[in-house]
C-alpha positions, 0 to 999 in steps of 0.5 A: 296307213303310211304311203311312201311314193317315189316318182322319177321324171313324172312317172311313178317309179316305186311305191312302198305301202306300209299298213300299220295299225296305230294300235301296233305302234309300241311307243319308244324303244330304247335298248341300252348298253349291255341290253339285248333284244332278238327280233324273230321275223317268223313269229313276228315278235321280239324278246329279251330285255324288251318284248312285243310283237309286229305283223307279217305281210307278204314275207316282211315282218314289220315292227313299229315304234314311236322312236328307236334307239339301239345304243352302242353296246347293245345286242340286236339279233335278227332271226327267221326267214322273213325280211324285216322292216323297222318303222318309227311313226313319231321320232328318229331311228338311231342305230349305234350297234350292228344289225346283221342279216348275214347267213352262215357259210355252207358246210364242207362236203361230206359223204352224204347229203350236201345241202346249200346254206339256209337264207335268213331275213329274206335271203334265199337258200343256196343250191344243194350239191350232190348227195353222196349217200346215193350210189347211182351217178344219174340219181346223184346228179339229180340232187344238185340244184340251182340257188334259190331266188330270182337270181339263183346261181347255176348248178353244175352236174358234171364231175370236177366242176363247181356252182355259180354265184347268185345275182341281185344288184349285180350278176353272179360270177361263174364257177369252173364249168359254169362260166355262163351260169352266174345268177342274173340281176333282178328288181331295180335300183329303186327296189320297185318290186319291193323289199327282197333279199339276195339269191343263193349260189348254185350247187356242184356235182363233185367227182363221179369216180373218186370220193371228192365231196362238194360243198353246197351253195352259199345263201343270199344276204337278207333284206332290212328296211328302215322307214322313219318319220324323223331322222335315220342316224347311224353312230360310229358303231352303227352297222347294217350288214346283209352280205351274201353267204359264202360256199364252204371250202371243199374239193369241189364247191358251190357258188356264193350267195348275192348280197341282200338289200338295205333300204333307208327312208327318212327325213334325213340320213346321218352317218357318223364317222365309222358307220357302215352299210354293207351289201357285198356278195358272198365268196365262192368256195375255195377248192382244196386238196391241190396235191392231187393231180386230177382233183382239187380243181373246181372253185365256185363263183362269187355272188353279185353285190346287193342293193342299197337305196337311201331315200331322204331329203338330205344325206349327212356325215357328222352333220355336214352335207356330203360330196362323194369320193371313191376309194378302194378301202375304208368305205362306208357303203359297199355293194361289191361283188363277192370274190371267186373261189381260189384253187390250191393249184396254179391253174387260173382257169379252174378258179371261180369268177368274182361276182359283179358289183351291186348298186348304191343309189340316193334319192335326195328329192322326189324327181331325182335319182343319184347313182352313188356307186357301183361297188364301194363308196367312201363318203367324205366331208366337204372341205370348208374354205 
């Protein structure tokens, strides 16, 4: 049993308890260039060039190894609905390839059911938009749902309006007709309620009088945790991406899903130049068909940014201790709110609102909590003098 505790000002602020039988530690795992492994969080197993199993507890699939080395050129695929935790019990966790828990966008509206996108790796589903195979207007409205999850984006059941973005680290943005419907933040910067994914964007009604079919809400980004007995090292090709899913473009659209969670716990965390951690909110759907005088006017709200938590005694970039600078681009760490959907007309009022930025926190020692950024962050080498 490994117990990880984080205190803040002498008060217990977060506790993550990982139960992992020693017999389940699978020795070292090295996935080389041109090799591939798929981790299935529903079956709690992995397959490909290497095979083995993990355990599922409370919606999290955990995989334990002595050490992990995902080398540049390797392909690591994450599938399933449960969140994922990697644990190394004796050595380092090295990542020089991509770990992605980004859901696919919802589909463009059709004359039939318009479901929200499906969440993966702990992310919640997007809200359903109206089922246009149902003729009765009241019954059709009843098929529109909010995004799933604690911060699910609001739905809109009135014609010519759109869904709102999901929330997590930041609130979701309102859509046209759902300005106050953005999903609320939940959990906290320490992830005290445990590992959770992002919430889905809300669904949309569409038009009552014309065949203007709405796209469903985007799904929330997934949740990835790494707990290492040694270092956590991201190489130049190292990427962990839990961006929220977008709502598909259509006449009326859903909201974007919120960004998910990245939680790294180790003796130290080292990022090479080019490594990235991304937990951005998903984009609200763009409203199209702008040549129509009445329609093409309901764009969805963007999803809120997710949460990134770094828990280590030191944070290094290319081996040097870091100072922190904030720039608009070329960031290493990002939990920005997703963009609101655009409208092909010029009416600004009918565009979606962007989601609010999420959180990026670093815990350098047990009694200290450092806010690195709300939104995006560029880690910069400390200048030697």
